[in-house]
Structure formats: structure tokens, C-alpha cells
C-alpha positions in Angstrom: -16.1 -22.3 -17.9 -14.3 -20.2 -15.3 -10.7 -19.2 -16.0 -8.0 -21.2 -14.1 -7.2 -18.4 -11.7 -10.7 -18.9 -10.3 -11.4 -22.6 -11.1 -8.2 -23.8 -9.5 -8.4 -21.6 -6.4 -8.8 -23.5 -3.2 -10.4 -21.6 -0.2 -8.4 -21.5 3.0 -10.1 -23.9 5.4 -11.0 -22.8 9.0 -8.5 -25.1 10.6 -5.6 -23.2 8.9 -6.7 -19.8 10.2 -5.3 -18.0 13.3 -6.1 -15.2 15.7 -5.7 -11.5 14.5 -2.7 -10.9 16.7 -0.7 -13.7 14.9 -1.2 -12.6 11.3 -3.2 -9.5 10.4 -2.1 -7.0 13.1 1.7 -7.6 13.0 1.7 -7.8 9.2 0.0 -4.5 8.7 2.1 -2.9 11.5 5.2 -4.0 9.6 3.8 -2.2 6.5 3.6 1.1 8.3 6.9 0.8 10.0 8.6 0.7 6.6 10.6 3.9 6.2 9.1 4.6 2.8 5.9 5.4 4.6 7.1 8.3 6.7 10.1 9.5 4.7 8.3 12.5 3.2 5.4 13.0 5.5 7.2 15.6 7.6 8.0 17.6 4.5 4.3 18.1 3.6 3.2 19.1 7.1 6.1 20.8 8.8 5.4 24.5 9.4 1.9 24.2 8.1 0.1 22.6 11.1 0.6 22.3 14.8 1.2 18.9 16.5 -2.4 18.4 17.6 -3.8 18.9 14.1 -1.1 16.5 12.7 -2.1 13.8 15.1 -5.8 14.3 14.5 -5.2 14.0 10.7 -3.3 10.7 11.3 -6.1 9.4 13.4 -8.7 10.2 10.7 -6.5 8.7 8.0 -6.0 5.5 10.0 -9.8 5.2 10.5 -10.6 5.9 6.9 -8.0 3.4 5.8 -9.6 0.8 8.0 -13.2 1.6 7.1 -13.0 2.3 3.3 -10.0 0.3 2.0 -9.5 -2.6 4.3 -12.8 -3.7 5.9 -14.8 -5.0 2.9 -11.9 -6.9 1.2 -11.0 -8.4 4.5 -14.6 -9.5 5.2 -14.8 -11.0 1.7 -11.6 -12.9 2.3 -12.7 -14.1 5.7 -16.2 -15.2 4.5 -14.9 -17.0 1.4 -11.4 -18.1 2.2 -10.4 -16.7 -1.3 -7.7 -14.1 -2.1 -8.2 -10.7 -3.7 -8.0 -11.7 -7.3 -10.8 -14.3 -6.8 -13.2 -12.2 -4.8 -12.5 -9.3 -7.2 -14.0 -11.3 -10.0 -17.5 -10.4 -8.7 -16.9 -6.7 -9.1 -14.9 -6.8 -12.3 -15.9 -10.1 -13.9 -14.1 -13.4 -14.7 -12.4 -11.8 -17.7 -12.2 -8.3 -16.3 -10.5 -9.7 -13.2 -7.4 -10.4 -15.2 -6.6 -6.7 -15.4 -8.3 -5.5 -12.2 -7.4 -6.2 -9.6 -5.1 -9.0 -10.9 -2.4 -7.4 -13.1 -2.8 -4.0 -11.7 -1.8 -5.2 -8.3 1.4 -6.7 -9.9 2.2 -3.5 -11.8 1.9 -1.3 -8.7 4.2 -3.7 -6.8 6.7 -3.0 -9.5 6.4 0.6 -8.5 6.7 -0.2 -4.8 9.8 -2.3 -5.5 11.3 0.7 -7.3 10.5 2.9 -4.3 12.1 0.5 -1.9 15.2 0.0 -4.1 15.7 3.8 -4.4 15.5 4.5 -0.7 17.4 1.4 0.3 20.2 2.5 -2.0 20.0 6.0 -0.7 20.2 5.0 2.9 23.1 2.5 2.2 25.2 5.2 0.5 24.3 7.8 3.1 25.5 5.4 5.8 28.9 5.2 4.1 29.0 9.0 3.8 28.7 8.9 0.0 26.5 11.4 -2.0 23.3 9.4 -2.6 22.5 11.0 -6.0 20.6 8.9 -8.6 21.9 8.7 -12.1 25.4 8.1 -10.9 27.5 5.0 -11.4 27.8 4.2 -7.7 24.1 4.6 -7.2 23.4 2.3 -10.2 25.7 -0.4 -8.9 24.2 -0.5 -5.5 20.6 -0.4 -6.8 21.3 -3.2 -9.2 22.9 -5.4 -6.5 20.1 -4.6 -4.0 17.3 -5.0 -6.5 18.3 -8.3 -8.0 19.3 -9.8 -4.7 15.9 -8.9 -3.1 14.1 -10.3 -6.2 15.8 -13.6 -5.9 15.0 -13.8 -2.2 11.4 -12.9 -3.0 11.1 -15.7 -5.5 13.1 -18.4 -4.0 13.5 -17.6 -0.3 10.3 -15.8 0.8 9.5 -18.3 3.5 12.8 -17.5 5.2 12.2 -13.8 4.9 8.7 -14.2 6.4 10.2 -16.0 9.4 12.4 -12.9 10.2 9.9 -10.2 9.1 8.6 -9.6 12.6 12.1 -9.2 13.9 13.0 -6.8 11.1 10.0 -4.7 11.9 11.3 -4.3 15.5 14.2 -2.3 14.1 12.3 0.6 12.8 9.8 0.3 15.7 12.6 1.1 18.1 14.5 3.5 15.8 11.7 6.0 15.3 11.2 6.1 19.1 15.0 6.7 19.6 15.0 9.5 17.0 12.0 11.1 18.6 13.5 10.9 22.1 16.7 12.5 20.7 14.9 15.4 19.0 11.8 16.0 21.2 13.4 18.9 23.0 12.8 21.1 19.9 9.0 20.5 20.0 8.7 23.1 22.8 9.6 25.9 20.4 7.8 24.5 17.3 5.0 26.6 15.8 3.9 26.5 12.1 5.5 29.4 10.2 3.1 29.3 7.3 -0.1 27.9 8.8 -2.4 26.1 6.4 -4.5 23.8 8.5 -6.8 22.6 5.6 -4.0 22.0 3.2 -1.8 20.1 5.8 -4.8 18.1 7.1 -6.0 16.9 3.6 -2.5 16.3 2.3 -1.6 14.1 5.2 -4.8 12.1 4.8 -4.2 11.7 1.1 -0.6 10.5 1.6 -1.4 8.0 4.3 -4.3 6.4 2.5 -2.5 6.5 -0.8 0.4 4.6 0.8 -2.0 2.1 2.3 -4.3 1.6 -0.7 -2.9 -1.6 -2.2 -2.3 -3.1 1.2 -5.9 -2.3 2.1 -7.3 -4.1 -1.0 -5.0 -7.0 -0.1 -7.1 -7.2 3.1 -8.8 -10.1 1.3 -5.6 -12.1 1.5 -5.2 -11.3 5.2 -9.0 -11.9 5.9 -8.8 -15.4 4.4 -6.5 -16.2 7.3 -8.9 -14.8 9.9 -11.3 -16.9 11.9 -14.2 -14.5 12.1 -15.4 -10.9 11.9 -13.9 -10.1 15.3 -10.5 -11.0 14.0 -11.1 -8.8 11.0 -12.0 -5.8 13.1 -9.4 -6.2 15.8 -6.6 -7.0 13.3 -7.5 -3.9 11.3 -7.9 -1.5 14.2 -4.7 -2.6 16.0 -2.7 -3.2 12.8 -3.7 -0.1 11.0 -5.0 2.8 13.2 -2.4 2.4 16.0 0.6 2.0 13.7 -0.4 5.0 11.6 -0.3 7.2 14.8 3.0 5.7 15.9 4.9 5.2 12.6 3.8 8.5 11.1 3.3 10.6 14.3 6.7 10.1 15.8 8.7 10.8 12.6 6.6 13.9 11.8 7.1 15.3 15.3 10.8 14.6 15.1 11.0 16.6 11.9 8.9 19.3 13.4 11.3 19.5 16.3 14.0 20.4 13.8 11.9 22.8 11.8 13.9 25.8 12.8 16.7 24.5 10.5 14.5 23.9 7.5 10.8 23.8 6.6 11.4 21.1 3.9 12.8 18.3 5.9 12.6 14.6 4.9 13.2 11.9 7.5 16.5 11.0 5.8 17.7 14.6 6.0 16.8 14.6 9.7 18.9 11.5 10.2 21.8 13.2 8.5 21.6 16.1 11.0 21.8 14.1 14.3 25.3 12.8 14.1 26.6 9.3 14.8 23.1 8.0 15.8 21.8 9.0 12.4 24.7 7.4 10.5 24.1 4.1 12.2 20.4 4.3 11.5 20.8 4.6 7.8 22.2 1.1 7.7 19.5 -0.2 10.1 16.7 1.2 8.1 18.1 -0.3 4.9 18.3 -3.7 6.7 14.7 -3.3 7.9 13.7 -2.7 4.2 14.7 -6.2 3.2 11.3 -7.8 4.1 9.1 -5.1 2.4 11.3 -5.3 -0.8 11.1 -9.1 -0.9 7.4 -9.0 -0.3 6.9 -6.6 -3.2 8.8 -9.0 -5.5 6.8 -11.9 -4.2 3.4 -10.3 -4.6 4.3 -9.0 -8.1 5.5 -12.5 -9.2 2.4 -14.1 -7.7 0.1 -11.6 -9.6 2.0 -12.1 -13.0 2.3 -15.9 -12.7 -1.4 -16.3 -11.7 -2.7 -14.0 -14.5 -0.1 -15.0 -17.2 0.7 -18.6 -16.3 2.5 -19.3 -19.6 5.3 -17.0 -18.4 7.5 -18.5 -15.6 7.3 -16.8 -12.2 11.1 -16.1 -12.3 10.9 -14.5 -15.7 8.0 -12.3 -15.0 9.4 -11.2 -11.7 12.8 -10.4 -13.1 11.3 -8.4 -15.9 9.3 -6.4 -13.5 12.2 -5.9 -11.2 14.4 -4.7 -14.1 11.9 -2.0 -14.7 11.9 -1.1 -11.0 15.7 -0.8 -10.9 15.6 1.6 -13.9 13.0 3.7 -12.1 15.2 3.8 -9.0 18.4 4.6 -10.8 16.9 7.5 -12.8 15.3 8.9 -9.6 11.8 8.6 -10.8 11.0 6.6 -7.7 12.0 9.4 -5.5 8.6 11.2 -5.7 6.9 9.4 -2.9 3.9 11.7 -2.5 3.2 11.6 -6.2 3.4 7.8 -6.2 1.1 7.6 -3.2 -1.4 9.7 -5.2 -1.3 7.4 -8.2 -1.7 4.3 -6.0 -4.6 5.9 -4.2 -6.2 6.9 -7.5 -5.8 3.4 -8.8 -7.2 1.4 -5.9 -9.6 4.0 -4.4 -12.3 3.2 -7.0 -11.6 -0.5 -6.9 -12.2 -0.6 -3.2 -15.2 1.7 -3.6 -16.8 -0.6 -6.2 -16.1 -3.6 -4.2 -17.7 -2.1 -1.2 -20.9 -1.2 -3.2 -21.0 -4.8 -4.7 -20.6 -6.2 -1.2 -23.5 -4.2 0.3 -25.8 -4.7 -2.7 -25.1 -8.5 -2.4 -26.3 -8.6 1.1 -22.9 -8.3 2.7 -21.7 -11.5 1.0 -19.6 -12.5 -2.0 -22.0 -12.8 -5.0 -19.5 -15.1 -6.8 -17.7 -14.5 -10.1 -19.6 -12.6 -12.8 -19.4 -13.8 -16.3 -17.1 -11.9 -18.7 -16.4 -8.3 -17.9 -18.5 -6.5 -15.3 -18.8 -3.1 -16.9 -20.2 -1.3 -13.8 -16.9 -2.1 -12.1 -14.8 -0.9 -15.0 -16.8 2.3 -15.5 -16.7 3.0 -11.7 -13.0 2.5 -11.7 -12.4 4.8 -14.7 -14.5 7.7 -13.3 -13.0 7.3 -9.9 -9.5 7.2 -11.3 -10.1 10.5 -13.1 -11.1 12.1 -9.8 -8.1 10.6 -8.0 -5.6 12.1 -10.5 -7.0 15.6 -10.3 -3.8 16.7 -8.5 -1.9 15.8 -11.6 -4.2 17.4 -14.1 -3.8 20.9 -15.7 -6.5 22.5 -13.6 -6.6 25.6 -11.3 -4.6 25.6 -8.1 -7.9 26.2 -6.2 -9.5 23.1 -7.7 -6.4 21.0 -6.9 -6.5 22.3 -3.3 -10.1 21.4 -2.7 -9.9 18.1 -4.6 -7.9 16.7 -1.8 -8.0 14.2 -0.3 -8.6 12.9 -3.8 -8.0 9.3 -2.7 -11.2 9.5 -0.6 -13.2 11.1 -3.3 -12.1 8.5 -5.8 -13.4 5.8 -3.5 -16.7 7.6 -3.1 -17.1 8.0 -6.9 -16.3 4.3 -7.4 -18.9 3.3 -4.8 -21.6 5.6 -6.2 -21.1 4.8 -9.9 -21.0 1.0 -9.3 -24.2 1.2 -7.1 -26.1 3.2 -9.7 -25.1 1.0 -12.7 -25.7 -2.2 -10.7 -29.2 -1.0 -9.7 -29.8 -0.3 -13.4 -29.3 -4.0 -14.1 -25.9 -3.8 -15.9 -24.2 -6.5 -13.9 -23.7 -9.8 -15.8 -24.9 -13.1 -14.3 -22.8 -14.9 -11.7 -21.2 -18.3 -12.4 -21.3 -20.9 -9.6 -17.8 -21.6 -8.5 -18.3 -25.1 -7.1 -20.1 -26.4 -10.2 -17.5 -25.1 -12.5 -14.7 -26.4 -10.3 -16.3 -29.8 -10.2 -16.7 -29.8 -14.0 -13.1 -28.9 -14.5 -12.0 -31.6 -12.1 -14.2 -34.2 -13.9 -12.4 -33.4 -17.2 
């Protein structure tokens, strides 16, 4: 018998689907407009690469995000009408799917919630002119109030948040443009002081894809709302590639325009240096973070309640949120680039293995495979090891040329799964419809 998370899943019917410009494109654009995406990107590129190379790296990163991380999950969602945790049971098995991608998605959302809570608290305090240092009483109070409020909204009022999500995305859409227009004069005198084209190019690709990794895998959930392959393609290209260029390009160029003052600027530091305009924007960016924070809580709760149904959704969400708030208060969530690397290392081989499974199955969903699909798990483990090379005690030269590790982790996951599947190590599939009918008859 199939586990409940598969047997009770109901595919999204064609009549409930909509065009790409209604769902996929604006949803993904909103993900990239979140300030957590571009907060630290200027720091890793400023004074290492010129503007043309930065924009080229962003274009490559957007295309790779679309092709490697989004496309296959989205096609699986569109063709089946099922979400990620169901279609993932082919690559990882009916029992294996509990952990990957099921619970892993929820755990990483706990990390994302921590990131959002940290930066929202930092921006709120900066707007009031207070020192936004973690591990202080004031920071802790604001983080606790923000975190638990957003968690409650994510559990109980997500439908209301969803209704205003598009409006909230318009705030950063306009603000990054205003900041760029305010600072663009400095671009004429910008030139990288310590040129490192390779390092800047690969670091930017790694950061962008690492940020996008979980959202890319969740393409199955977006794809199940698409009508056809054209919706999948256009929704991804317009919702991923173009927003990466806009939402990362303008903030990085804004930071570059101020590079004479510092070579280690973050976007929040930039806002602190542009006077009254920046002060007002701290509050606006915090307001715009309401939707992403609530969605993190919602997705985490959905993952935990689906995979651990005996624990109430509210209890599991609040437990995860409490961990997130602690990570925010202690400042652990401040290392955005490090977190992006971990996310990319975690989901790179998942997406790679799913892509191999999809192609080997004739570009269709093979169906859930019984038990644990070891090729998927082995592919993930080896790919994850490659993805975390930047954290391992290896030579600086190896770390340098191991980037973008997030891309290499995908490749390893793809190749390992393909080899093991060809060797006949995949377990047999279990028909979904027959099992669902049997469950219903009982």
C-alpha cells in the first residue's frame, strides 16, 4: 500500500489551471524581489568584476536556474497535477520520499524563515535609527514579535497574505529602481580595484542558484497549476531569468556605484548611506518581507503536517519557527551566502537525480517506486559532498575551482542516478490509481 501522502493526493484538474502570467511568472518574480536575495550579492562582486561581467553572470545564473532546477520539476507537476513530494517519490521511493524531498523542504524553510526574521528585524531597527545588532534584548524582542506574528499568519491567514502578495512585490520592484536612479551617477567612475573575473563570475552564479534551489524544486507545485508545456516555459523564462537580471542587477550596480566608499558593501549598508530615502526604505523592505516570511511558515507547516500527520500543523510550525527565531537572534542567519551554499548543495543533487529519472523514464513521471530508491539517495549523498566543498578543510585553490559547486552538485546527482538506474538498482513502481482505489474501497 502507498503511504497516505501519496494515496490521498489528488491531482490538480485541468479546469483549475491558469495561464503562466497569472501564477508562475509573478510568483517567481516575487521570490527574487525579496531583499534577502540581493542583500549580500554586491559584497561578493563589487571591486572584483566590471558591470558587463556582472550582468553576464546573472544572465547565465538565471538560465541555469531555469534549465537545471526548475524545468523538470515543473514539467512533472504539469503532466501529473501532483506536487513535489508526490512526484519526488519516483526518484527517492515511497518511504524515501518522507525525508527527501518531503521533510528536507520543511527543514530548509525553517532556515529561510530564520533569514527573513533576521533581516526584517535588522531593517525595522535600522529604520528607527537603532543599532541592529543580534544578541541584544531589543533585537530579540523585535525578532520574537515578528517571527511569531508571521507564523500565525502563515498558518491561519495565508489566503489573505496571498491576495496582497502581488501588491507587496511591487514595493521592492519600485524601490530597487529608485535606489539605482539615486546612485547611478557613481557608475561612471566605477572600476574593479582587485579584478578577479573568474571568482566573481562563479561566486555570483553559485549565490543566485543557491538562493533559488528550493524554489526551483518547488516548480512541481507551480507546474501543477500550468495548462501545458508552453506555460511552463514562459512562466519560467519570464518569472526567473528576467527578475534575476532586474532584482540582482540593479542592486549590485547600485552598490558598485558607491564602491569608492567601501569594497564590502551590503545593500542595507548602502541604504544607510543615502539619507532620508534609505531610512524610509528600511521600513518598506520590512513590509515587503511579510509575504515571503508567511510563505516560508506555510510551506514548512505543509511539509511537516504532510509527512508527520500525527503532529498538528500549528504545533509543528511553531516548533520550527521557534528554532528559526533563535537562529535569527543569535545572528547565525546573517550568513546569507553560506546559507545559499547549503541550500544549493542540498537541492542540487535532488534536482539532478529527478532530471535523470525524468529523461530515463521517457520524459514522464514513472510513478512512485516501492520503499527506498537507493540510486536517488546515493546520488544525493555524493552530490551533497560536492556541493559543500566550499565548507570543507581543503586547499583554497580547490575551493576556488569547485565553484559554482551548486552546478557541480547537480551534475553529480544526475550522473550518479543515471548510472545506478541503468545498472538496474531502481525498485519497482507502484500504480497510483490502483492503490488509491484500494484505499478508498477500504
